[in-house]
C-alpha positions as a Python dict, from the first residue, in 0.01 Angstrom:
ca = {
    (1, 'M'): (0, 0, 0),
    (2, 'I'): (-155, 243, -326),
    (3, 'G'): (32, 358, -147),
    (4, 'R'): (-31, 128, 50),
    (5, 'R'): (157, 239, -233),
    (6, 'T'): (-13, 297, -506),
    (7, 'W'): (115, 570, -675),
    (8, 'W'): (156, 652, -1026),
    (9, 'G'): (60, 481, -1372),
    (10, 'L'): (224, 506, -1718),
    (11, 'G'): (222, 276, -2035),
    (12, 'G'): (252, 366, -2402),
    (13, 'L'): (466, 271, -2741),
    (14, 'V'): (801, 174, -2758),
    (15, 'M'): (1020, 421, -2908),
    (16, 'A'): (1186, 389, -3223),
    (17, 'M'): (1546, 456, -3106),
    (18, 'A'): (1678, 345, -3426),
    (19, 'G'): (1531, 631, -3629),
    (20, 'C'): (1030, 574, -2725),
    (21, 'G'): (26, 433, -15),
    (22, 'P'): (-334, 748, 509),
    (23, 'A'): (-328, 780, 816),
    (24, 'P'): (-262, 682, 1176),
    (25, 'A'): (-486, 407, 1271),
    (26, 'P'): (-800, 411, 1493),
    (27, 'Q'): (-719, 583, 1853),
    (28, 'A'): (-884, 689, 2185),
    (29, 'A'): (-808, 956, 2410),
    (30, 'D'): (-670, 874, 2737),
    (31, 'G'): (-937, 803, 2965),
    (32, 'P'): (-1285, 978, 3041),
    (33, 'R'): (-1397, 1258, 2851),
    (34, 'A'): (-1224, 1505, 3039),
    (35, 'E'): (-838, 1353, 2964),
    (36, 'A'): (-975, 1279, 2644),
    (37, 'A'): (-875, 1608, 2491),
    (38, 'A'): (-511, 1497, 2536),
    (39, 'R'): (-272, 1394, 2257),
    (40, 'G'): (2944, 1556, -1620),
    (41, 'P'): (2923, 1398, -1888),
    (42, 'G'): (3297, 1311, -2002),
    (43, 'T'): (3389, 1319, -2335),
    (44, 'A'): (3305, 1050, -2527),
    (45, 'G'): (3569, 929, -2837),
    (46, 'T'): (3819, 1193, -2734),
    (47, 'A'): (4085, 1200, -3007),
    (48, 'G'): (4441, 1222, -2963),
    (49, 'T'): (4629, 1490, -3155),
    (50, 'S'): (4800, 1437, -3480),
    (51, 'S'): (5178, 1318, -3497),
    (52, 'T'): (5251, 1460, -3834),
    (53, 'A'): (5549, 1697, -3832),
    (54, 'G'): (5526, 2032, -4020),
    (55, 'S'): (5485, 2389, -3911),
    (56, 'P'): (5140, 2490, -3980),
    (57, 'G'): (5059, 2603, -4310),
    (58, 'A'): (5382, 2435, -4457),
    (59, 'S'): (5386, 2265, -4790),
    (60, 'G'): (5292, 1901, -4651),
    (61, 'G'): (5245, 2004, -4279),
    (62, 'V'): (4911, 1913, -4141),
    (63, 'K'): (4729, 2153, -3875),
    (64, 'V'): (4693, 1971, -3521),
    (65, 'D'): (4363, 1825, -3479),
    (66, 'E'): (4130, 1922, -3243),
    (67, 'A'): (4016, 1719, -3009),
    (68, 'A'): (3716, 1539, -3098),
    (69, 'K'): (3380, 1716, -2952),
    (70, 'P'): (3151, 1533, -2744),
    (71, 'A'): (2890, 1341, -2870),
    (72, 'P'): (2570, 1470, -2860),
    (73, 'P'): (2311, 1325, -2589),
    (74, 'P'): (2024, 1069, -2754),
    (75, 'K'): (1740, 1292, -2963),
    (76, 'S'): (1440, 1271, -2715),
    (77, 'A'): (1105, 1192, -2899),
    (78, 'F'): (939, 1376, -2602),
    (79, 'A'): (864, 1759, -2625),
    (80, 'P'): (724, 1992, -2343),
    (81, 'V'): (338, 2065, -2379),
    (82, 'A'): (323, 2267, -2023),
    (83, 'Q'): (457, 2429, -1751),
    (84, 'I'): (452, 2258, -1377),
    (85, 'P'): (328, 2579, -1091),
    (86, 'E'): (612, 2633, -914),
    (87, 'E'): (651, 2414, -583),
    (88, 'V'): (321, 2222, -686),
    (89, 'E'): (424, 1826, -691),
    (90, 'L'): (169, 1621, -950),
    (91, 'R'): (54, 1293, -1038),
    (92, 'L'): (-46, 1280, -1394),
    (93, 'H'): (-415, 1104, -1477),
    (94, 'P'): (-488, 1085, -1904),
    (95, 'V'): (-859, 1028, -1938),
    (96, 'E'): (-1053, 966, -2268),
    (97, 'G'): (-1065, 1387, -2399),
    (98, 'A'): (-785, 1512, -2145),
    (99, 'L'): (-463, 1529, -1952),
    (100, 'L'): (-608, 1522, -1535),
    (101, 'V'): (-305, 1643, -1277),
    (102, 'S'): (-372, 1615, -914),
    (103, 'T'): (-199, 1784, -632),
    (104, 'S'): (-8, 1551, -369),
    (105, 'N'): (19, 1791, -93),
    (106, 'L'): (-149, 2077, 61),
    (107, 'T'): (-140, 2349, -169),
    (108, 'V'): (-210, 2685, -170),
    (109, 'L'): (-277, 2799, -580),
    (110, 'E'): (-238, 3111, -717),
    (111, 'G'): (-560, 3340, -665),
    (112, 'E'): (-682, 3130, -395),
    (113, 'Q'): (-582, 3202, -26),
    (114, 'E'): (-638, 2864, 171),
    (115, 'A'): (-449, 2525, 129),
    (116, 'V'): (-636, 2283, -162),
    (117, 'A'): (-648, 1964, 27),
    (118, 'A'): (-630, 1760, -326),
    (119, 'A'): (-678, 1973, -673),
    (120, 'V'): (-716, 1791, -953),
    (121, 'G'): (-649, 1994, -1274),
    (122, 'V'): (-663, 2023, -1647),
    (123, 'L'): (-424, 2076, -1935),
    (124, 'K'): (-526, 2334, -2178),
    (125, 'D'): (-351, 2541, -2423),
    (126, 'G'): (-64, 2477, -2284),
    (127, 'K'): (-103, 2550, -1940),
    (128, 'I'): (-232, 2361, -1656),
    (129, 'E'): (-619, 2514, -1450),
    (130, 'F'): (-778, 2429, -1169),
    (131, 'P'): (-1113, 2492, -1133),
    (132, 'K'): (-1248, 2486, -831),
    (133, 'R'): (-1535, 2221, -975),
    (134, 'L'): (-1248, 2029, -964),
    (135, 'H'): (-1137, 2045, -612),
    (136, 'L'): (-1186, 1749, -363),
    (137, 'P'): (-1359, 1821, -14),
    (138, 'G'): (-1154, 1707, 305),
    (139, 'W'): (-816, 1855, 532),
    (140, 'W'): (-608, 1577, 312),
    (141, 'V'): (-659, 1353, 55),
    (142, 'S'): (-461, 1112, -209),
    (143, 'V'): (-588, 1083, -536),
    (144, 'I'): (-512, 748, -660),
    (145, 'G'): (-665, 708, -981),
    (146, 'V'): (-949, 909, -1231),
    (147, 'H'): (-1106, 693, -1488),
    (148, 'G'): (-1388, 818, -1773),
    (149, 'R'): (-1430, 1079, -1978),
    (150, 'Y'): (-1358, 1461, -1949),
    (151, 'P'): (-1590, 1636, -1869),
    (152, 'D'): (-1894, 1468, -1841),
    (153, 'Q'): (-1821, 1133, -1734),
    (154, 'L'): (-1540, 1110, -1434),
    (155, 'D'): (-1517, 830, -1146),
    (156, 'L'): (-1228, 923, -907),
    (157, 'I'): (-1100, 706, -622),
    (158, 'A'): (-876, 833, -336),
    (159, 'T'): (-767, 804, 37),
    (160, 'G'): (-896, 1050, 268),
    (161, 'T'): (-852, 1071, 639),
    (162, 'T'): (-1063, 1170, 936),
    (163, 'G'): (-765, 1199, 1147),
    (164, 'R'): (-773, 902, 1278),
    (165, 'T'): (-789, 650, 986),
    (166, 'G'): (-768, 652, 646),
    (167, 'V'): (-1093, 627, 396),
    (168, 'A'): (-1161, 443, 69),
    (169, 'E'): (-1328, 726, -148),
    (170, 'H'): (-1518, 720, -437),
    (171, 'Y'): (-1619, 1049, -590),
    (172, 'A'): (-1838, 1109, -946),
    (173, 'L'): (-1823, 1402, -1138),
    (174, 'G'): (-2144, 1611, -1099),
    (175, 'A'): (-2231, 1957, -1241),
    (176, 'K'): (-2095, 2131, -995),
    (177, 'G'): (-1832, 1908, -867),
    (178, 'W'): (-1713, 1653, -729),
    (179, 'V'): (-2014, 1417, -556),
    (180, 'Q'): (-1887, 1144, -331),
    (181, 'R'): (-2056, 805, -362),
    (182, 'V'): (-1853, 595, -132),
    (183, 'S'): (-1655, 691, 206),
    (184, 'D'): (-1559, 343, 407),
    (185, 'A'): (-1317, 491, 716),
    (186, 'G'): (-1050, 224, 770),
    (187, 'Q'): (-967, 95, 411),
    (188, 'W'): (-827, 201, 98),
    (189, 'F'): (-867, 122, -272),
    (190, 'T'): (-594, -158, -377),
    (191, 'G'): (-723, -25, -758),
    (192, 'V'): (-968, -60, -1028),
    (193, 'A'): (-1026, -241, -1286),
    (194, 'S'): (-1241, -292, -1626),
    (195, 'M'): (-1450, -574, -1655),
    (196, 'G'): (-1681, -585, -1944),
    (197, 'S'): (-1866, -289, -1910),
    (198, 'S'): (-1846, -254, -1567),
    (199, 'L'): (-1599, -54, -1336),
    (200, 'V'): (-1495, -215, -1054),
    (201, 'G'): (-1244, -127, -727),
    (202, 'L'): (-1145, -380, -508),
    (203, 'V'): (-1097, -190, -104),
    (204, 'G'): (-891, -376, 150),
    (205, 'P'): (-794, -246, 490),
    (206, 'T'): (-560, -25, 601),
    (207, 'M'): (-495, -245, 924),
    (208, 'I'): (-729, -542, 1028),
    (209, 'G'): (-1026, -580, 856),
    (210, 'P'): (-1247, -755, 543),
    (211, 'S'): (-1188, -681, 182),
    (212, 'R'): (-1460, -635, -58),
    (213, 'F'): (-1554, -537, -425),
    (214, 'V'): (-1705, -172, -541),
    (215, 'T'): (-1853, -166, -835),
    (216, 'L'): (-1809, 193, -936),
    (217, 'R'): (-1982, 198, -1286),
    (218, 'G'): (-2200, -64, -1465),
    (219, 'P'): (-2395, -374, -1343),
    (220, 'R'): (-2239, -538, -1000),
    (221, 'V'): (-2010, -815, -1073),
    (222, 'G'): (-2082, -1080, -787),
    (223, 'L'): (-1668, -1175, -699),
    (224, 'T'): (-1588, -1412, -391),
    (225, 'I'): (-1262, -1359, -241),
    (226, 'T'): (-1139, -1598, -45),
    (227, 'P'): (-1132, -1554, 351),
    (228, 'A'): (-845, -1664, 524),
    (229, 'P'): (-851, -1991, 727),
    (230, 'R'): (-1026, -1971, 1055),
    (231, 'K'): (-689, -2013, 1275),
    (232, 'G'): (-405, -1849, 1122),
    (233, 'E'): (-194, -1538, 1118),
    (234, 'C'): (-455, -1373, 877),
    (235, 'R'): (-717, -1367, 1154),
    (236, 'G'): (-602, -1052, 1341),
    (237, 'F'): (-362, -920, 1582),
    (238, 'D'): (-578, -943, 1901),
    (239, 'F'): (-349, -1021, 2216),
    (240, 'E'): (-470, -1442, 2246),
    (241, 'G'): (-536, -1458, 1861),
    (242, 'A'): (-866, -1551, 1828),
    (243, 'S'): (-953, -1218, 1575),
    (244, 'R'): (-1254, -1084, 1585),
    (245, 'Y'): (-1188, -940, 1213),
    (246, 'S'): (-1281, -1156, 971),
    (247, 'E'): (-959, -1110, 711),
    (248, 'T'): (-840, -1271, 374),
    (249, 'E'): (-660, -1529, 212),
    (250, 'V'): (-434, -1256, 36),
    (251, 'R'): (-434, -911, 230),
    (252, 'P'): (-454, -672, -120),
    (253, 'E'): (-187, -430, -216),
    (254, 'A'): (-296, -419, -568),
    (255, 'F'): (-616, -471, -814),
    (256, 'G'): (-621, -528, -1192),
    (257, 'A'): (-727, -723, -1465),
    (258, 'T'): (-550, -896, -1794),
    (259, 'R'): (-753, -774, -2133),
    (260, 'D'): (-969, -1041, -2126),
    (261, 'G'): (-1122, -1011, -1784),
    (262, 'T'): (-911, -1201, -1530),
    (263, 'A'): (-938, -1047, -1249),
    (264, 'L'): (-619, -998, -1024),
    (265, 'S'): (-505, -938, -671),
    (266, 'Y'): (-190, -907, -537),
    (267, 'G'): (1, -916, -188),
    (268, 'L'): (99, -1144, 119),
    (269, 'N'): (-83, -1404, 223),
    (270, 'C'): (-99, -1570, 535),
    (271, 'K'): (276, -1655, 589),
    (272, 'A'): (370, -1314, 441),
    (273, 'E'): (511, -1463, 86),
    (274, 'S'): (394, -1273, -194),
    (275, 'A'): (63, -1434, -358),
    (276, 'L'): (-191, -1341, -611),
    (277, 'E'): (-573, -1389, -618),
    (278, 'V'): (-737, -1489, -937),
    (279, 'W'): (-1047, -1480, -1067),
    (280, 'K'): (-1094, -1660, -1445),
    (281, 'P'): (-1340, -1520, -1627),
    (282, 'G'): (-1661, -1609, -1579),
    (283, 'E'): (-1572, -1775, -1229),
    (284, 'K'): (-1710, -1624, -924),
    (285, 'R'): (-1460, -1793, -686),
    (286, 'S'): (-1069, -1752, -671),
    (287, 'T'): (-794, -1938, -664),
    (288, 'I'): (-458, -1853, -510),
    (289, 'L'): (-109, -1833, -677),
    (290, 'P'): (239, -1835, -490),
    (291, 'I'): (414, -1602, -645),
    (292, 'P'): (791, -1491, -646),
    (293, 'A'): (838, -1142, -461),
    (294, 'P'): (896, -855, -761),
    (295, 'F'): (1182, -695, -524),
    (296, 'D'): (1436, -883, -301),
    (297, 'E'): (1461, -540, -82),
    (298, 'Q'): (1270, -446, 172),
    (299, 'K'): (933, -199, 32),
    (300, 'A'): (985, 178, 8),
    (301, 'D'): (713, 429, 62),
    (302, 'D'): (805, 633, -286),
    (303, 'V'): (697, 233, -485),
    (304, 'R'): (351, 216, -607),
    (305, 'T'): (252, -145, -638),
    (306, 'L'): (30, -196, -929),
    (307, 'I'): (-157, -502, -1157),
    (308, 'L'): (-139, -400, -1554),
    (309, 'P'): (-240, -529, -1863),
    (310, 'G'): (-9, -734, -2063),
    (311, 'P'): (107, -785, -2389),
    (312, 'G'): (-203, -1054, -2490),
    (313, 'D'): (-470, -1194, -2320),
    (314, 'G'): (-451, -1347, -1992),
    (315, 'E'): (-141, -1150, -1904),
    (316, 'A'): (-69, -917, -1728),
    (317, 'W'): (274, -716, -1531),
    (318, 'I'): (295, -697, -1156),
    (319, 'V'): (453, -410, -1005),
    (320, 'D'): (566, -376, -700),
    (321, 'G'): (926, -246, -676),
    (322, 'G'): (1043, -532, -951),
    (323, 'V'): (790, -656, -1223),
    (324, 'L'): (643, -976, -1276),
    (325, 'R'): (479, -1097, -1605),
    (326, 'Y'): (192, -1344, -1534),
    (327, 'Q'): (152, -1548, -1809),
    (328, 'G'): (-31, -1920, -1879),
    (329, 'G'): (-105, -1864, -1560),
    (330, 'E'): (186, -1836, -1369),
    (331, 'A'): (437, -1547, -1244),
    (332, 'K'): (734, -1525, -1323),
    (333, 'K'): (980, -1226, -1238),
    (334, 'I'): (1219, -1056, -1515),
    (335, 'D'): (1493, -864, -1501),
    (336, 'P'): (1492, -494, -1356),
    (337, 'P'): (1544, -208, -1666),
    (338, 'A'): (1925, -213, -1550),
    (339, 'K'): (2134, -361, -1262),
    (340, 'G'): (1978, -319, -948),
    (341, 'A'): (1718, -35, -1030),
    (342, 'R'): (1433, 2, -834),
    (343, 'V'): (1110, 32, -1005),
    (344, 'L'): (896, 311, -871),
    (345, 'T'): (626, 303, -1086),
    (346, 'A'): (508, 178, -1424),
    (347, 'S'): (220, 97, -1658),
    (348, 'A'): (81, -114, -1963),
    (349, 'A'): (3, 90, -2319),
    (350, 'P'): (-273, -8, -2538),
    (351, 'D'): (-25, -261, -2716),
    (352, 'G'): (115, -395, -2382),
    (353, 'T'): (429, -206, -2374),
    (354, 'L'): (571, -137, -2006),
    (355, 'W'): (706, 147, -1913),
    (356, 'A'): (885, 175, -1606),
    (357, 'L'): (1042, 435, -1433),
    (358, 'T'): (1320, 419, -1158),
    (359, 'E'): (1523, 651, -991),
    (360, 'G'): (1454, 986, -1285),
    (361, 'A'): (1475, 750, -1527),
    (362, 'L'): (1257, 612, -1795),
    (363, 'F'): (1246, 323, -1982),
    (364, 'A'): (1005, 52, -2227),
    (365, 'R'): (963, -285, -2246),
    (366, 'K'): (806, -474, -2545),
    (367, 'G'): (882, -836, -2581),
    (368, 'D'): (1171, -920, -2377),
    (369, 'A'): (1385, -627, -2370),
    (370, 'W'): (1353, -304, -2176),
    (371, 'E'): (1482, 32, -2391),
    (372, 'Q'): (1612, 350, -2215),
    (373, 'A'): (1388, 643, -2329),
    (374, 'P'): (1610, 947, -2320),
    (375, 'L'): (1468, 1286, -2185),
    (376, 'P'): (1466, 1645, -2309),
    (377, 'D'): (1830, 1785, -2133),
    (378, 'G'): (1861, 1472, -1928),
    (379, 'V'): (1595, 1590, -1695),
    (380, 'K'): (1468, 1332, -1458),
    (381, 'A'): (1095, 1178, -1463),
    (382, 'R'): (891, 1242, -1189),
    (383, 'D'): (601, 1089, -1289),
    (384, 'V'): (500, 906, -1585),
    (385, 'A'): (125, 794, -1712),
    (386, 'V'): (20, 711, -2097),
    (387, 'G'): (-310, 752, -2210),
    (388, 'S'): (-553, 505, -2369),
    (389, 'D'): (-446, 689, -2695),
    (390, 'G'): (-81, 549, -2685),
    (391, 'A'): (48, 904, -2554),
    (392, 'V'): (308, 916, -2323),
    (393, 'W'): (316, 1197, -2050),
    (394, 'V'): (588, 1252, -1802),
    (395, 'A'): (655, 1521, -1548),
    (396, 'A'): (989, 1593, -1548),
    (397, 'G'): (1248, 1945, -1537),
    (398, 'G'): (927, 2110, -1376),
    (399, 'A'): (755, 2074, -1753),
    (400, 'I'): (462, 1828, -1823),
    (401, 'L'): (645, 1617, -2177),
    (402, 'K'): (493, 1447, -2399),
    (403, 'H'): (503, 1184, -2667),
    (404, 'G'): (294, 1019, -2922),
    (405, 'G'): (-84, 978, -2933),
    (406, 'A'): (-319, 1036, -3150),
    (407, 'G'): (-289, 1435, -3175),
    (408, 'E'): (-14, 1626, -3068),
    (409, 'A'): (-106, 1828, -2794),
    (410, 'A'): (-66, 2249, -2964),
    (411, 'G'): (136, 2286, -2644),
    (412, 'A'): (312, 2602, -2484),
    (413, 'A'): (462, 2852, -2742),
    (414, 'P'): (775, 2775, -2858),
    (415, 'G'): (1080, 2901, -2558),
    (416, 'S'): (790, 2954, -2272),
    (417, 'I'): (868, 2640, -2107),
    (418, 'Q'): (1209, 2649, -1938),
    (419, 'L'): (1297, 2257, -1800),
    (420, 'Q'): (1489, 2274, -1501),
    (421, 'K'): (1808, 2121, -1593),
    (422, 'G'): (1936, 2072, -1217),
    (423, 'P'): (1832, 1745, -969),
    (424, 'P'): (1487, 1763, -898),
    (425, 'P'): (1380, 1892, -574),
    (426, 'K'): (1339, 1663, -278),
    (427, 'P'): (994, 1564, -262),
    (428, 'R'): (805, 1715, -35),
    (429, 'E'): (671, 1436, 282),
    (430, 'N'): (384, 1240, 177),
    (431, 'R'): (150, 1047, 414),
    (432, 'T'): (184, 690, 326),
    (433, 'L'): (-78, 415, 489),
    (434, 'P'): (6, 272, 809),
    (435, 'R'): (118, -105, 788),
    (436, 'P'): (16, -321, 1021),
    (437, 'G'): (253, -427, 1287),
    (438, 'G'): (391, -812, 1361),
    (439, 'P'): (665, -1038, 1429),
    (440, 'K'): (902, -914, 1095),
    (441, 'C'): (811, -612, 1134),
    (442, 'P'): (1157, -414, 1216),
    (443, 'Q'): (1000, -143, 1458),
    (444, 'N'): (635, -214, 1584),
    (445, 'L'): (489, 98, 1753),
    (446, 'V'): (206, 102, 1947),
    (447, 'V'): (-10, 352, 1890),
    (448, 'L'): (-217, 446, 2212),
    (449, 'Y'): (-376, 767, 2198),
    (450, 'T'): (-434, 1065, 1995),
    (451, 'F'): (-413, 1440, 2093),
    (452, 'S'): (-689, 1708, 2048),
    (453, 'K'): (-632, 2040, 1948),
    (454, 'T'): (-677, 2173, 2287),
    (455, 'A'): (-388, 1973, 2458),
    (456, 'P'): (-133, 2121, 2605),
    (457, 'D'): (220, 2048, 2492),
    (458, 'D'): (336, 1851, 2823),
    (459, 'Y'): (19, 1658, 2889),
    (460, 'D'): (162, 1342, 3057),
    (461, 'F'): (-135, 1099, 3033),
    (462, 'P'): (-221, 1084, 3430),
    (463, 'L'): (-463, 712, 3299),
    (464, 'T'): (-184, 523, 3088),
    (465, 'R'): (83, 618, 3363),
    (466, 'K'): (-200, 449, 3653),
    (467, 'A'): (-269, 117, 3377),
    (468, 'L'): (131, 129, 3393),
    (469, 'K'): (201, 138, 3758),
    (470, 'G'): (400, -162, 3878),
    (471, 'R'): (461, -329, 3512),
    (472, 'T'): (812, -289, 3505),
    (473, 'E'): (753, -530, 3201),
    (474, 'F'): (704, -303, 2985),
    (475, 'S'): (1034, -134, 3069),
    (476, 'P'): (1196, -173, 2747),
    (477, 'A'): (916, 46, 2612),
    (478, 'R'): (1012, 391, 2496),
    (479, 'F'): (697, 636, 2505),
    (480, 'V'): (719, 911, 2265),
    (481, 'V'): (474, 1200, 2153),
    (482, 'T'): (502, 1165, 1769),
    (483, 'R'): (327, 1384, 1463),
    (484, 'D'): (198, 1296, 1164),
    (485, 'M'): (61, 1560, 893),
    (486, 'G'): (44, 1801, 1181),
    (487, 'Q'): (-148, 1566, 1429),
    (488, 'R'): (41, 1475, 1747),
    (489, 'F'): (34, 1102, 1863),
    (490, 'F'): (119, 918, 2220),
    (491, 'A'): (275, 591, 2144),
    (492, 'A'): (582, 371, 2261),
    (493, 'F'): (795, 180, 2075),
    (494, 'V'): (869, -137, 2144),
    (495, 'P'): (1178, -440, 2062),
    (496, 'T'): (951, -739, 2006),
    (497, 'W'): (592, -830, 1851),
    (498, 'D'): (513, -1005, 2189),
    (499, 'L'): (519, -736, 2413),
    (500, 'A'): (377, -495, 2193),
    (501, 'K'): (93, -680, 2172),
    (502, 'K'): (63, -742, 2582),
    (503, 'L'): (117, -296, 2628),
    (504, 'E'): (-222, -303, 2335),
    (505, 'E'): (-419, -530, 2566),
    (506, 'R'): (-317, -362, 2881),
    (507, 'I'): (-381, 8, 2774),
    (508, 'K'): (-722, -170, 2642),
    (509, 'T'): (-810, -317, 2923),
    (510, 'D'): (-744, -79, 3227),
    (511, 'V'): (-786, 264, 3011),
    (512, 'Q'): (-1196, 317, 2976),
    (513, 'G'): (-1319, 415, 2580),
    (514, 'S'): (-884, 333, 2465),
    (515, 'T'): (-841, 162, 2141),
    (516, 'P'): (-471, 117, 2116),
    (517, 'Q'): (-351, -51, 1763),
    (518, 'I'): (-4, -172, 1703),
    (519, 'V'): (134, -29, 1347),
    (520, 'C'): (476, -96, 1176),
    (521, 'A'): (641, 266, 1142),
    (522, 'T'): (921, 523, 1257),
    (523, 'P'): (712, 862, 1272),
    (524, 'E'): (867, 1192, 1349),
    (525, 'V'): (913, 1214, 1714),
    (526, 'V'): (852, 1550, 1903),
    (527, 'R'): (935, 1459, 2287),
    (528, 'E'): (994, 1164, 2516),
    (529, 'L'): (792, 1069, 2755),
    (530, 'K'): (1000, 898, 3064),
    (531, 'L'): (818, 729, 3251),
    (532, 'D'): (915, 550, 3627),
    (533, 'L'): (718, 259, 3583),
    (534, 'K'): (789, 133, 3946),
    (535, 'T'): (568, 438, 4050),
    (536, 'G'): (385, 554, 3766),
    (537, 'E'): (502, 896, 3768),
    (538, 'V'): (691, 1128, 3482),
    (539, 'A'): (1069, 1056, 3585),
    (540, 'K'): (1253, 1384, 3643),
}
């Protein structure tokens, strides 16, 4: 999802190499209020020794040649400009007038006592500063993107959480800090695009529900999203197949626009196949275009899904593990940067050059060929983003690196930045937006209830057990207590989609006030609750 996998962004000019995705779904407590408390590089070109006879120094003799030295690594066009604070994982957000960064985990910043839900920092004189004016409210917030001009006109989109469901959030920067303009529970921003003089975002459901456009700045853009057929898979996930929810023909995972103003929404259609919804300039209604899947393997949570402007008018890059090029009204799959490589994120430079980040390596594509961009000391890239001036920013080796742009940043004092030459530290766990369950999900999970903060660890859910007493058809289900970002949930792993729907309906019907939902997930299991469904008791 951004999210669902909206993750990073990038772009830039090709180097002259010759000479560069929430939160758990809404849940209710187990029954009435009294019970609601629950819940090494090798040597290159090594020459052999000389076979010329003769003793060293003798007339006509030749000294034994030394082994050829390893070829030096390719020179990198990137230079370190700032050290990344230790233990802080950053995302990069270049805007007009500054490079902004955001923390992607709960973080305790230097000089502060408590963890910050999401801090936005700014690169200044070779240091990253986190002014309190840029701290975001909330207990967990993931910044998706920042747009505009620093310091007087910024729009920020993020995914927050209520502790039960994701929240699509839009903030504008005011004199005293961020001012919230949008807060939609159960939704998330799939992307933002500039369309004429307007900045437009597309929000989609974290689970089920409608999608809609949000005009963040400028005149309202009245585009119509194609609804799903009145009967079909996209109409929701209710037990009997008749949904209260109005889904769309294409469930959005990424949103963007071409340079000529063609708006594009990428996701899955009602048959769970990749599709593109297209609004051409001047048209309010869309057309649906079937497209090939960008990547053949199952999607991973560390992949960002993006739509980026392409090199020419009416062109776009679609990134989701692999890359598609939208051109001439159709989307074609292009070769990966390296054989079998998975693209974690990418971004387009002002001239349409696509920069792509794989597992630690950075590539640029201009025209029809990829070219790897070497980084200093062979460090591994963690994030990359490109500004409107063409400057390419990379987080790698515990530092921020830069190449190109209208004016090179002064950066830190020479020698003050120490690049980490070892492998990058393993990223701390990040929350990802849940995916709805379905027949094609490898592991459907019925999330039944949310624990309150006062619920005992050994709570055994008497109302649930009562509702399931005698219902031995649910014996294949595995009932567990799970944990996500410190919050506990009572849930059930089920082997089939049909059984998941039946369990969801049974709890919804028999446990007053409950709103179970089915997600496709394998969360951390805290403990297992073994139920004897014949008696409704906890098995000893």
